[in-house]
GUVOKOL-640169 format. One record per residue (C-alpha): residue number from 1; residue in three letters; z, y negated, x negated. Coordinates in nm, 3 decimals. Layout:
// residues N
+-----+-----+---------+---------+---------+
|   i |  aa |      pz |      py |      px |
+-----+-----+---------+---------+---------+
| NUM | ALA |       Z |       Y |       X |
...
+-----+-----+---------+---------+---------+
END
This chain:
// residues 324
+-----+-----+---------+---------+---------+
|   i |  aa |      pz |      py |      px |
+-----+-----+---------+---------+---------+
|   1 | MET |  -0.165 |   1.544 |  -2.439 |
|   2 | GLU |  -0.046 |   1.368 |  -2.123 |
|   3 | ASN |  -0.222 |   1.043 |  -2.218 |
|   4 | LEU |  -0.539 |   1.240 |  -2.297 |
|   5 | ARG |  -0.523 |   1.402 |  -1.954 |
|   6 | GLU |  -0.514 |   1.063 |  -1.781 |
|   7 | GLN |  -0.796 |   0.932 |  -2.000 |
|   8 | ILE |  -1.010 |   1.233 |  -1.906 |
|   9 | LEU |  -0.936 |   1.161 |  -1.539 |
|  10 | ILE |  -1.056 |   0.803 |  -1.585 |
|  11 | LEU |  -1.367 |   0.912 |  -1.778 |
|  12 | ILE |  -1.464 |   1.157 |  -1.503 |
|  13 | SER |  -1.381 |   0.935 |  -1.205 |
|  14 | THR |  -1.543 |   0.611 |  -1.330 |
|  15 | PRO |  -1.906 |   0.730 |  -1.326 |
|  16 | VAL |  -1.839 |   0.905 |  -0.993 |
|  17 | TYR |  -1.716 |   0.574 |  -0.850 |
|  18 | LEU |  -2.030 |   0.397 |  -0.968 |
|  19 | ILE |  -2.259 |   0.665 |  -0.825 |
|  20 | VAL |  -2.097 |   0.680 |  -0.481 |
|  21 | ILE |  -2.076 |   0.300 |  -0.455 |
|  22 | GLY |  -2.446 |   0.277 |  -0.540 |
|  23 | LEU |  -2.529 |   0.542 |  -0.281 |
|  24 | GLU |  -2.316 |   0.367 |  -0.020 |
|  25 | ILE |  -2.497 |   0.038 |  -0.084 |
|  26 | LEU |  -2.837 |   0.206 |  -0.049 |
|  27 | LEU |  -2.743 |   0.402 |   0.263 |
|  28 | SER |  -2.568 |   0.110 |   0.432 |
|  29 | ASN |  -2.866 |  -0.120 |   0.370 |
|  30 | TYR |  -3.100 |   0.147 |   0.509 |
|  31 | ARG |  -2.873 |   0.195 |   0.808 |
|  32 | HIS |  -2.853 |  -0.179 |   0.873 |
|  33 | LYS |  -3.231 |  -0.226 |   0.855 |
|  34 | ASN |  -3.328 |   0.079 |   1.058 |
|  35 | LYS |  -3.033 |   0.088 |   1.303 |
|  36 | PRO |  -3.063 |   0.454 |   1.409 |
|  37 | ALA |  -3.002 |   0.520 |   1.774 |
|  38 | HIS |  -2.800 |   0.830 |   1.697 |
|  39 | GLY |  -2.626 |   1.003 |   1.412 |
|  40 | ASN |  -2.289 |   0.981 |   1.243 |
|  41 | PHE |  -2.279 |   0.600 |   1.227 |
|  42 | SER |  -2.047 |   0.401 |   1.451 |
|  43 | GLU |  -2.211 |   0.145 |   1.677 |
|  44 | GLU |  -1.992 |  -0.137 |   1.551 |
|  45 | ALA |  -2.078 |  -0.045 |   1.191 |
|  46 | LEU |  -2.445 |  -0.100 |   1.263 |
|  47 | ARG |  -2.390 |  -0.463 |   1.355 |
|  48 | HIS |  -2.285 |  -0.587 |   1.013 |
|  49 | LYS |  -2.366 |  -0.533 |   0.649 |
|  50 | THR |  -2.123 |  -0.312 |   0.463 |
|  51 | TYR |  -2.130 |  -0.516 |   0.141 |
|  52 | SER |  -2.133 |  -0.881 |   0.042 |
|  53 | TRP |  -2.125 |  -1.027 |  -0.308 |
|  54 | LYS |  -1.819 |  -1.245 |  -0.241 |
|  55 | ASP |  -1.618 |  -0.963 |  -0.088 |
|  56 | THR |  -1.704 |  -0.721 |  -0.368 |
|  57 | LEU |  -1.620 |  -0.976 |  -0.639 |
|  58 | ASN |  -1.285 |  -1.043 |  -0.470 |
|  59 | SER |  -1.210 |  -0.669 |  -0.478 |
|  60 | VAL |  -1.297 |  -0.649 |  -0.848 |
|  61 | TYR |  -1.087 |  -0.960 |  -0.920 |
|  62 | LEU |  -0.780 |  -0.816 |  -0.746 |
|  63 | MET |  -0.829 |  -0.480 |  -0.918 |
|  64 | LEU |  -0.837 |  -0.649 |  -1.260 |
|  65 | LEU |  -0.520 |  -0.847 |  -1.188 |
|  66 | ASN |  -0.341 |  -0.532 |  -1.075 |
|  67 | SER |  -0.465 |  -0.329 |  -1.373 |
|  68 | ILE |  -0.358 |  -0.592 |  -1.627 |
|  69 | LEU |  -0.012 |  -0.621 |  -1.473 |
|  70 | ASP |   0.023 |  -0.242 |  -1.457 |
|  71 | LEU |  -0.080 |  -0.210 |  -1.823 |
|  72 | VAL |   0.168 |  -0.477 |  -1.934 |
|  73 | PHE |   0.454 |  -0.334 |  -1.728 |
|  74 | ARG |   0.381 |   0.035 |  -1.784 |
|  75 | GLY |   0.610 |   0.066 |  -2.084 |
|  76 | VAL |   0.901 |  -0.068 |  -1.879 |
|  77 | TYR |   0.867 |   0.164 |  -1.580 |
|  78 | LEU |   0.792 |   0.467 |  -1.797 |
|  79 | LEU |   1.111 |   0.396 |  -1.995 |
|  80 | ILE |   1.314 |   0.373 |  -1.674 |
|  81 | LEU |   1.164 |   0.695 |  -1.541 |
|  82 | GLN |   1.228 |   0.866 |  -1.876 |
|  83 | VAL |   1.597 |   0.766 |  -1.870 |
|  84 | CYS |   1.624 |   0.914 |  -1.520 |
|  85 | TYR |   1.440 |   1.229 |  -1.628 |
|  86 | ARG |   1.694 |   1.288 |  -1.906 |
|  87 | HIS |   1.952 |   1.332 |  -1.632 |
|  88 | HIS |   1.737 |   1.550 |  -1.406 |
|  89 | TRP |   1.922 |   1.781 |  -1.172 |
|  90 | ILE |   1.685 |   2.078 |  -1.157 |
|  91 | SER |   1.403 |   2.234 |  -1.358 |
|  92 | ILE |   1.091 |   2.390 |  -1.208 |
|  93 | THR |   0.951 |   2.647 |  -1.448 |
|  94 | ASN |   0.661 |   2.787 |  -1.247 |
|  95 | VAL |   0.352 |   2.579 |  -1.325 |
|  96 | PHE |   0.189 |   2.613 |  -0.983 |
|  97 | SER |   0.514 |   2.531 |  -0.800 |
|  98 | TYR |   0.573 |   2.234 |  -1.030 |
|  99 | TRP |   0.239 |   2.067 |  -0.957 |
| 100 | PHE |   0.228 |   2.161 |  -0.590 |
| 101 | LEU |   0.578 |   2.026 |  -0.527 |
| 102 | LEU |   0.499 |   1.713 |  -0.728 |
| 103 | LEU |   0.194 |   1.653 |  -0.509 |
| 104 | LEU |   0.397 |   1.692 |  -0.190 |
| 105 | ALA |   0.693 |   1.486 |  -0.310 |
| 106 | GLU |   0.487 |   1.205 |  -0.461 |
| 107 | ASP |   0.270 |   1.178 |  -0.151 |
| 108 | PHE |   0.579 |   1.176 |   0.072 |
| 109 | LEU |   0.740 |   0.894 |  -0.128 |
| 110 | TYR |   0.414 |   0.700 |  -0.136 |
| 111 | TYR |   0.406 |   0.720 |   0.245 |
| 112 | TRP |   0.738 |   0.533 |   0.258 |
| 113 | LEU |   0.627 |   0.285 |  -0.007 |
| 114 | HIS |   0.316 |   0.210 |   0.196 |
| 115 | ARG |   0.500 |   0.203 |   0.528 |
| 116 | TRP |   0.762 |  -0.043 |   0.407 |
| 117 | ASP |   0.489 |  -0.255 |   0.249 |
| 118 | HIS |   0.367 |  -0.296 |   0.607 |
| 119 | GLU |   0.702 |  -0.328 |   0.783 |
| 120 | ILE |   0.891 |  -0.567 |   0.552 |
| 121 | ARG |   0.735 |  -0.910 |   0.513 |
| 122 | LEU |   0.848 |  -0.956 |   0.150 |
| 123 | PHE |   0.646 |  -0.649 |   0.051 |
| 124 | TRP |   0.366 |  -0.727 |   0.297 |
| 125 | ALA |   0.314 |  -1.047 |   0.097 |
| 126 | VAL |   0.218 |  -0.818 |  -0.192 |
| 127 | HIS |   0.017 |  -0.563 |   0.004 |
| 128 | VAL |  -0.170 |  -0.810 |   0.225 |
| 129 | THR |  -0.436 |  -0.857 |  -0.044 |
| 130 | HIS |  -0.555 |  -0.501 |   0.014 |
| 131 | HIS |  -0.613 |  -0.576 |   0.383 |
| 132 | SER |  -0.777 |  -0.915 |   0.336 |
| 133 | SER |  -1.133 |  -0.780 |   0.342 |
| 134 | GLU |  -1.330 |  -0.783 |   0.666 |
| 135 | LYS |  -1.551 |  -0.507 |   0.524 |
| 136 | MET |  -1.490 |  -0.135 |   0.493 |
| 137 | ASN |  -1.650 |   0.018 |   0.186 |
| 138 | PHE |  -1.558 |   0.201 |  -0.133 |
| 139 | THR |  -1.494 |  -0.121 |  -0.328 |
| 140 | VAL |  -1.223 |  -0.218 |  -0.078 |
| 141 | GLY |  -1.034 |   0.080 |  -0.218 |
| 142 | PHE |  -1.010 |  -0.111 |  -0.545 |
| 143 | ARG |  -0.876 |  -0.426 |  -0.371 |
| 144 | SER |  -0.530 |  -0.373 |  -0.512 |
| 145 | SER |  -0.186 |  -0.499 |  -0.416 |
| 146 | VAL |  -0.155 |  -0.714 |  -0.728 |
| 147 | PHE |   0.222 |  -0.712 |  -0.780 |
| 148 | GLN |   0.293 |  -0.358 |  -0.660 |
| 149 | PRO |   0.327 |  -0.219 |  -1.017 |
| 150 | LEU |   0.647 |  -0.424 |  -1.052 |
| 151 | TYR |   0.833 |  -0.211 |  -0.794 |
| 152 | ARG |   0.623 |   0.095 |  -0.705 |
| 153 | PHE |   0.797 |   0.306 |  -0.971 |
| 154 | VAL |   1.133 |   0.260 |  -0.792 |
| 155 | TYR |   1.013 |   0.490 |  -0.513 |
| 156 | PHE |   0.928 |   0.758 |  -0.769 |
| 157 | ILE |   1.266 |   0.755 |  -0.946 |
| 158 | PRO |   1.387 |   1.051 |  -0.731 |
| 159 | LEU |   1.099 |   1.255 |  -0.875 |
| 160 | ALA |   1.232 |   1.206 |  -1.227 |
| 161 | PHE |   1.580 |   1.320 |  -1.119 |
| 162 | LEU |   1.415 |   1.626 |  -0.960 |
| 163 | GLY |   1.273 |   1.732 |  -1.295 |
| 164 | PHE |   0.922 |   1.586 |  -1.289 |
| 165 | GLN |   0.818 |   1.423 |  -1.616 |
| 166 | PRO |   0.730 |   1.052 |  -1.600 |
| 167 | LEU |   0.376 |   1.091 |  -1.731 |
| 168 | ASP |   0.315 |   1.370 |  -1.480 |
| 169 | ILE |   0.433 |   1.140 |  -1.201 |
| 170 | VAL |   0.191 |   0.870 |  -1.314 |
| 171 | PHE |  -0.091 |   1.123 |  -1.348 |
| 172 | MET |  -0.035 |   1.261 |  -0.998 |
| 173 | TYR |  -0.033 |   0.911 |  -0.852 |
| 174 | SER |  -0.362 |   0.835 |  -1.030 |
| 175 | ALA |  -0.515 |   1.162 |  -0.907 |
| 176 | THR |  -0.421 |   1.107 |  -0.541 |
| 177 | GLN |  -0.533 |   0.745 |  -0.567 |
| 178 | ILE |  -0.886 |   0.869 |  -0.638 |
| 179 | TRP |  -0.885 |   1.033 |  -0.296 |
| 180 | GLY |  -0.732 |   0.717 |  -0.154 |
| 181 | ILE |  -1.027 |   0.514 |  -0.281 |
| 182 | PHE |  -1.291 |   0.747 |  -0.139 |
| 183 | VAL |  -1.159 |   0.723 |   0.218 |
| 184 | HIS |  -1.263 |   0.356 |   0.233 |
| 185 | THR |  -1.601 |   0.405 |   0.395 |
| 186 | GLU |  -1.783 |   0.398 |   0.727 |
| 187 | LEU |  -2.051 |   0.643 |   0.615 |
| 188 | ILE |  -1.842 |   0.956 |   0.670 |
| 189 | GLY |  -1.747 |   1.059 |   1.021 |
| 190 | LYS |  -1.469 |   1.293 |   1.126 |
| 191 | MET |  -1.420 |   1.596 |   0.901 |
| 192 | GLY |  -1.330 |   1.878 |   1.141 |
| 193 | TRP |  -1.013 |   2.073 |   1.067 |
| 194 | LEU |  -0.940 |   1.858 |   0.761 |
| 195 | GLU |  -0.844 |   1.579 |   1.002 |
| 196 | TYR |  -0.520 |   1.769 |   1.071 |
| 197 | ILE |  -0.417 |   1.789 |   0.704 |
| 198 | LEU |  -0.573 |   1.522 |   0.485 |
| 199 | VAL |  -0.612 |   1.148 |   0.513 |
| 200 | THR |  -0.980 |   1.113 |   0.596 |
| 201 | PRO |  -1.218 |   0.815 |   0.619 |
| 202 | SER |  -1.171 |   0.826 |   0.997 |
| 203 | HIS |  -0.793 |   0.795 |   0.959 |
| 204 | HIS |  -0.820 |   0.516 |   0.706 |
| 205 | ARG |  -1.067 |   0.313 |   0.910 |
| 206 | VAL |  -0.789 |   0.301 |   1.169 |
| 207 | HIS |  -0.544 |   0.187 |   0.903 |
| 208 | HIS |  -0.764 |  -0.106 |   0.800 |
| 209 | ALA |  -0.852 |  -0.213 |   1.153 |
| 210 | SER |  -0.672 |  -0.519 |   1.290 |
| 211 | ASN |  -0.696 |  -0.417 |   1.657 |
| 212 | PRO |  -0.340 |  -0.405 |   1.801 |
| 213 | ARG |  -0.348 |  -0.032 |   1.874 |
| 214 | TYR |  -0.443 |   0.043 |   1.513 |
| 215 | LEU |  -0.196 |  -0.184 |   1.331 |
| 216 | ASP |   0.046 |  -0.016 |   1.086 |
| 217 | LYS |  -0.094 |   0.332 |   1.148 |
| 218 | ASN |  -0.199 |   0.617 |   0.915 |
| 219 | MET |   0.001 |   0.521 |   0.606 |
| 220 | GLY |  -0.058 |   0.834 |   0.398 |
| 221 | MET |  -0.254 |   0.842 |   0.073 |
| 222 | PHE |  -0.359 |   1.208 |   0.056 |
| 223 | LEU |  -0.186 |   1.401 |   0.338 |
| 224 | ILE |  -0.184 |   1.285 |   0.700 |
| 225 | ILE |   0.109 |   1.513 |   0.788 |
| 226 | TRP |   0.367 |   1.242 |   0.710 |
| 227 | ASP |   0.218 |   1.012 |   0.973 |
| 228 | GLN |   0.221 |   1.297 |   1.222 |
| 229 | LEU |   0.585 |   1.373 |   1.143 |
| 230 | PHE |   0.714 |   1.015 |   1.146 |
| 231 | GLY |   0.525 |   0.868 |   1.440 |
| 232 | THR |   0.266 |   0.649 |   1.268 |
| 233 | PHE |  -0.042 |   0.859 |   1.338 |
| 234 | GLN |  -0.331 |   0.718 |   1.539 |
| 235 | PRO |  -0.668 |   0.892 |   1.574 |
| 236 | GLU |  -0.987 |   0.691 |   1.554 |
| 237 | LEU |  -1.128 |   0.614 |   1.897 |
| 238 | THR |  -1.483 |   0.530 |   1.997 |
| 239 | ALA |  -1.570 |   0.182 |   2.120 |
| 240 | GLU |  -1.594 |   0.329 |   2.470 |
| 241 | GLU |  -1.246 |   0.482 |   2.447 |
| 242 | TYR |  -1.082 |   0.166 |   2.312 |
| 243 | GLN |  -1.278 |  -0.119 |   2.150 |
| 244 | PRO |  -1.490 |  -0.177 |   1.838 |
| 245 | ARG |  -1.289 |  -0.187 |   1.517 |
| 246 | ARG |  -1.221 |  -0.522 |   1.354 |
| 247 | TYR |  -1.130 |  -0.518 |   0.986 |
| 248 | GLY |  -0.919 |  -0.769 |   0.799 |
| 249 | LEU |  -0.608 |  -0.960 |   0.899 |
| 250 | THR |  -0.499 |  -1.043 |   1.253 |
| 251 | LYS |  -0.510 |  -1.408 |   1.146 |
| 252 | PRO |  -0.792 |  -1.473 |   0.896 |
| 253 | MET |  -0.704 |  -1.672 |   0.585 |
| 254 | GLU |  -0.783 |  -2.043 |   0.606 |
| 255 | LYS |  -0.860 |  -2.058 |   0.232 |
| 256 | THR |  -1.008 |  -1.771 |   0.031 |
| 257 | GLY |  -0.995 |  -1.906 |  -0.324 |
| 258 | PRO |  -0.870 |  -1.689 |  -0.615 |
| 259 | VAL |  -0.516 |  -1.827 |  -0.590 |
| 260 | ASP |  -0.496 |  -1.830 |  -0.210 |
| 261 | ILE |  -0.611 |  -1.469 |  -0.175 |
| 262 | VAL |  -0.311 |  -1.356 |  -0.384 |
| 263 | PHE |  -0.042 |  -1.602 |  -0.278 |
| 264 | HIS |  -0.127 |  -1.712 |   0.079 |
| 265 | GLU |   0.147 |  -1.504 |   0.241 |
| 266 | TRP |   0.400 |  -1.615 |  -0.019 |
| 267 | GLN |   0.312 |  -1.973 |   0.066 |
| 268 | ALA |   0.366 |  -1.901 |   0.437 |
| 269 | ILE |   0.704 |  -1.741 |   0.362 |
| 270 | GLY |   0.803 |  -2.047 |   0.159 |
| 271 | LYS |   0.726 |  -2.276 |   0.453 |
| 272 | ASP |   0.941 |  -2.064 |   0.683 |
| 273 | LEU |   1.235 |  -2.054 |   0.441 |
| 274 | VAL |   1.254 |  -2.432 |   0.398 |
| 275 | ARG |   1.265 |  -2.501 |   0.771 |
| 276 | LYS |   1.563 |  -2.717 |   0.871 |
| 277 | ASP |   1.579 |  -2.606 |   1.234 |
| 278 | ILE |   1.686 |  -2.244 |   1.173 |
| 279 | GLY |   1.990 |  -2.071 |   1.021 |
| 280 | TRP |   2.029 |  -1.818 |   0.744 |
| 281 | LYS |   1.993 |  -1.521 |   0.985 |
| 282 | GLU |   1.648 |  -1.639 |   1.093 |
| 283 | LYS |   1.550 |  -1.707 |   0.731 |
| 284 | TRP |   1.658 |  -1.352 |   0.643 |
| 285 | GLN |   1.430 |  -1.224 |   0.917 |
| 286 | TYR |   1.141 |  -1.435 |   0.791 |
| 287 | LEU |   1.182 |  -1.268 |   0.451 |
| 288 | PHE |   1.285 |  -0.911 |   0.533 |
| 289 | GLY |   1.181 |  -0.873 |   0.896 |
| 290 | PRO |   0.845 |  -0.734 |   1.008 |
| 291 | PRO |   0.534 |  -0.945 |   0.946 |
| 292 | GLY |   0.471 |  -1.166 |   1.247 |
| 293 | TRP |   0.837 |  -1.200 |   1.340 |
| 294 | SER |   0.926 |  -1.551 |   1.457 |
| 295 | HIS |   1.244 |  -1.702 |   1.594 |
| 296 | ASP |   1.060 |  -1.880 |   1.876 |
| 297 | GLY |   0.785 |  -1.636 |   1.970 |
| 298 | SER |   0.510 |  -1.845 |   1.813 |
| 299 | ARG |   0.392 |  -1.536 |   1.625 |
| 300 | LEU |   0.390 |  -1.168 |   1.713 |
| 301 | THR |   0.467 |  -0.848 |   1.524 |
| 302 | SER |   0.234 |  -0.551 |   1.546 |
| 303 | ASN |   0.464 |  -0.384 |   1.800 |
| 304 | GLN |   0.465 |  -0.697 |   2.015 |
| 305 | MET |   0.086 |  -0.723 |   1.996 |
| 306 | ARG |   0.057 |  -0.361 |   2.109 |
| 307 | ALA |   0.298 |  -0.424 |   2.393 |
| 308 | ALA |   0.106 |  -0.733 |   2.500 |
| 309 | GLU |  -0.222 |  -0.542 |   2.490 |
| 310 | SER |  -0.086 |  -0.257 |   2.700 |
| 311 | GLY |   0.087 |  -0.490 |   2.943 |
| 312 | GLU |   0.435 |  -0.366 |   2.856 |
| 313 | SER |   0.727 |  -0.605 |   2.840 |
| 314 | GLU |   0.919 |  -0.650 |   2.517 |
| 315 | SER |   1.223 |  -0.860 |   2.448 |
| 316 | LEU |   1.135 |  -1.213 |   2.343 |
| 317 | ASP |   1.489 |  -1.305 |   2.240 |
| 318 | TYR |   1.368 |  -1.324 |   1.881 |
| 319 | ALA |   1.665 |  -1.490 |   1.719 |
| 320 | THR |   1.931 |  -1.260 |   1.865 |
| 321 | ASN |   1.731 |  -0.939 |   1.895 |
| 322 | PRO |   1.535 |  -0.902 |   1.571 |
| 323 | GLN |   1.319 |  -0.594 |   1.530 |
| 324 | PHE |   1.415 |  -0.522 |   1.171 |
+-----+-----+---------+---------+---------+
END
């Protein structure tokens, strides 16, 4: 029954994906050609095309890699979750409470998964593929973190101990991920009172922007309340209030081949770890510190870039005062 439920979810969502992607392509092409002087389109969005063949194919390629790895590894993480579930501490008998609490708990744990994917370089090397696009459209939502299925389940182990069945955990993640895909767009403006509760396209445009003020903000998948509670919330600002959004990485990839797009950050980590002029403490920081950390200040973390942009001073004693 549980497998059937997930299959039904896929059968319903797949044609919806195709329809909305088709509509986004049509509307974005119309917008680009006609360049309306007013409306719900951002000025910076009018200056570039929303889709390109290469970018879309890269998103599909990364999605396929992630899906294959998830399918191969699914039996392993479901077995681990099932073992934990056999030792669950509590049982929730009310159906509504069960699913509502699962939604809240799963979304809360995903927030921390996503946040640490951004704040720890080892995990950023996995997640960076999702941020490698310089576009913002629905297909970017499919640009998966290829190796995340190998460790994502670890964050959800507490759910099994709390009495949530493994297949229900997987189903809830899949359901919230549908919403997470649909917030990758520039066609939808701010959504009124929903901006205070849900992750919206406006919030997620901030998340994908590489402007210093926007880096590592709005980490939630479905609910924005976690960002508001834990200090990672940033509202979307107009170009007049701040600056036009730039999507992609703070340092664009030098090579964008199928291997480089997956492993480029791993290659950079490898180069840092084999350096002869630093000790094991610095090498630890290069692996587990925040992305951009450097022992000599040759690179900057997101916090340091924000400080530089705002004119604030921040300690540059990188080797003795690491940020993580």
